[in-house]
Backbone bond lengths (Angstrom), bond angles and torsions (degrees), N, CA, C in turn:
res aa  C-N    CA-C-N  psi(-1)  N-CA   C-N-CA  omega(-1)  CA-C   N-CA-C  phi
1 M - - - 1.456 - - 1.527 107.86 -
2 S 1.326 116.42 132.32 1.461 120.68 -179.12 1.532 110.86 -77.49
3 V 1.302 115.92 165.74 1.463 121.31 178.22 1.524 110.21 -59.94
4 E 1.323 116.57 -41.88 1.459 120.60 -179.88 1.526 111.44 -63.07
5 E 1.325 116.57 -42.50 1.467 120.37 178.66 1.526 110.99 -64.68
6 T 1.319 116.33 -39.63 1.460 120.90 178.44 1.522 110.91 -63.25
7 L 1.324 116.67 -43.25 1.464 120.40 179.23 1.529 111.64 -65.83
8 R 1.324 117.21 -40.57 1.468 120.47 177.85 1.527 110.90 -63.46
9 L 1.326 116.44 -42.77 1.456 120.73 178.72 1.521 110.93 -63.06
10 R 1.323 116.92 -43.03 1.468 121.00 178.94 1.520 110.58 -63.50
11 E 1.316 117.76 -42.76 1.467 121.60 179.07 1.526 110.65 -62.37
12 R 1.325 117.05 -42.75 1.463 120.51 178.68 1.521 111.37 -64.12
13 A 1.326 116.50 -39.77 1.468 120.20 179.17 1.521 111.05 -65.61
14 L 1.316 117.76 -42.47 1.469 120.93 178.39 1.526 110.60 -63.22
15 A 1.315 116.54 -44.41 1.463 120.74 -178.09 1.527 111.51 -67.36
16 A 1.330 117.96 -32.61 1.458 121.60 -176.22 1.528 113.32 -84.81
17 S 1.309 117.80 -11.92 1.463 120.57 -176.41 1.524 110.97 -63.88
18 S 1.338 116.16 139.37 1.461 120.20 176.34 1.527 110.94 -83.16
19 N 1.320 117.02 -8.49 1.470 122.12 176.13 1.525 110.00 -92.62
20 A 1.315 116.14 140.81 1.456 120.32 177.66 1.520 109.71 -68.14
21 I 1.328 115.86 133.11 1.459 122.21 178.49 1.516 107.93 -126.39
22 I 1.316 115.52 127.58 1.463 121.97 178.46 1.523 107.16 -123.90
23 I 1.330 116.56 132.33 1.460 120.81 175.27 1.523 107.18 -119.41
24 A 1.329 114.66 125.67 1.466 121.01 179.08 1.523 108.47 -120.93
25 D 1.311 116.31 148.45 1.461 121.27 178.32 1.518 109.07 -94.49
26 A 1.316 116.78 106.46 1.470 121.85 -177.73 1.516 111.72 -68.79
27 R 1.317 117.38 -13.93 1.469 120.24 179.02 1.523 111.77 -79.79
28 L 1.323 117.58 -19.36 1.453 121.51 -177.76 1.529 110.59 -90.65
29 A 1.305 115.54 155.30 1.465 120.43 177.14 1.517 109.45 -57.82
30 H 1.292 116.28 136.35 1.467 123.66 176.51 1.529 113.10 64.09
31 H 1.337 118.00 17.52 1.469 122.53 176.82 1.530 111.17 48.86
32 L 1.294 116.06 58.32 1.461 121.67 -176.28 1.530 111.89 -58.34
33 V 1.315 115.02 138.80 1.460 121.72 177.64 1.524 107.98 -74.95
34 I 1.323 115.63 128.56 1.462 119.85 -179.49 1.521 112.67 -112.13
35 Y 1.347 117.63 -11.19 1.458 120.87 179.35 1.504 110.23 -159.23
36 V 1.314 117.49 137.27 1.475 123.23 165.87 1.521 105.98 -135.64
37 N 1.315 116.61 143.64 1.459 119.49 177.72 1.531 109.25 -87.91
38 P 1.312 117.59 168.04 1.476 120.66 -177.82 1.531 114.08 -57.56
39 A 1.322 118.94 -28.90 1.469 120.97 -179.42 1.529 111.27 -66.16
40 F 1.306 118.33 -21.33 1.455 121.82 178.99 1.528 111.07 -66.98
41 E 1.305 116.69 -32.25 1.461 121.52 -178.76 1.484 107.65 -76.76
């Protein structure tokens, strides 16, 4: 499996999850949120 295929699969899994997933960048000021999946809404 190529890197691109792995990333696409991971993105689909995150988006399809029924659990809310939030990703924040701890390197940025105030730990800005950079991703939430649809279950978060």
